[in-house]
C-alpha positions as CSV (number, residue, x, y, z in Angstrom):
1,M,-9.3,6.2,-9.9
2,D,-7.5,9.5,-10.4
3,P,-3.9,9.3,-9.0
4,N,-4.6,12.5,-6.9
5,Q,-7.7,10.9,-5.4
6,A,-5.7,7.7,-4.7
7,Y,-2.9,9.8,-3.0
8,N,-5.4,11.6,-0.8
9,M,-7.2,8.4,0.2
10,C,-3.8,6.7,0.9
11,C,-2.7,9.6,3.1
12,K,-6.0,9.4,5.0
13,Y,-5.7,5.7,5.5
14,Q,-2.0,5.6,6.4
15,G,-1.3,3.2,9.3
16,K,-4.6,1.5,8.7
17,R,-5.4,-2.0,7.2
18,V,-6.7,-1.6,3.6
19,R,-7.7,-3.5,0.5
20,I,-6.3,-2.1,-2.7
21,N,-7.3,-3.2,-6.2
22,D,-5.0,-2.4,-9.1
23,N,-5.5,-2.2,-12.9
24,Q,-4.0,-5.7,-13.3
25,G,-6.9,-7.2,-11.3
26,N,-4.7,-7.9,-8.2
27,L,-6.0,-7.4,-4.7
28,H,-3.5,-6.2,-2.1
29,V,-4.4,-6.5,1.6
30,G,-2.2,-5.0,4.4
31,T,-1.3,-1.9,6.3
32,I,-0.3,1.4,4.5
33,T,3.2,2.2,5.9
34,R,4.2,5.1,3.6
35,V,2.8,7.3,0.9
36,D,4.8,9.4,-1.6
37,N,3.9,11.3,-4.7
38,R,4.3,8.2,-6.9
39,K,3.6,5.1,-4.7
40,V,1.8,3.8,-1.7
41,W,3.7,1.3,0.4
42,I,1.8,-1.6,1.9
43,M,3.0,-4.2,4.5
44,P,1.1,-7.4,3.7
45,D,-0.8,-9.2,6.4
46,N,1.5,-12.2,6.1
47,D,4.7,-10.3,7.1
48,F,7.3,-12.0,9.2
49,G,7.1,-10.4,12.6
50,G,7.0,-6.9,11.3
51,Y,9.9,-7.5,8.8
52,G,9.3,-7.2,5.1
53,I,11.1,-6.2,1.9
54,G,12.3,-2.6,2.4
55,F,14.0,-0.2,0.1
56,W,17.4,-1.4,1.1
57,G,16.6,-5.1,1.1
58,F,15.3,-7.4,3.7
59,G,14.8,-6.1,7.2
60,P,12.4,-3.7,8.8
61,G,10.9,-2.0,5.8
62,F,7.9,-0.4,4.2
63,G,6.6,-3.5,2.5
64,Y,6.2,-3.1,-1.2
65,G,5.1,-0.2,-3.4
66,I,2.1,0.1,-5.6
67,A,2.0,2.9,-8.2
68,L,-0.7,5.4,-7.5
69,G,-1.7,5.5,-11.2
70,A,-2.3,1.7,-11.1
71,I,-4.9,1.9,-8.2
72,T,-8.5,1.3,-9.2
73,G,-10.0,1.1,-5.7
74,I,-9.2,1.5,-2.0
75,A,-11.2,0.5,1.0
76,L,-10.6,0.0,4.7
77,A,-10.3,-3.7,5.5
78,S,-12.0,-5.3,8.5
């Protein structure tokens, strides 16, 4: 998937629960919490009461980042 296309889809799905496939064959399921020009941030479903690994360490955070160039597919999750 083209990084620009991935960026646009991630912006469209921000705040929604998604399934993201990457070029390493990994499946990421969770809610998109943030999108920038290089990464999409996803809070996994198994977060700890809304807390996850944020940019500054543990605490309320954005989840973890996935490089837009590594994304091979995005779909809304049920």
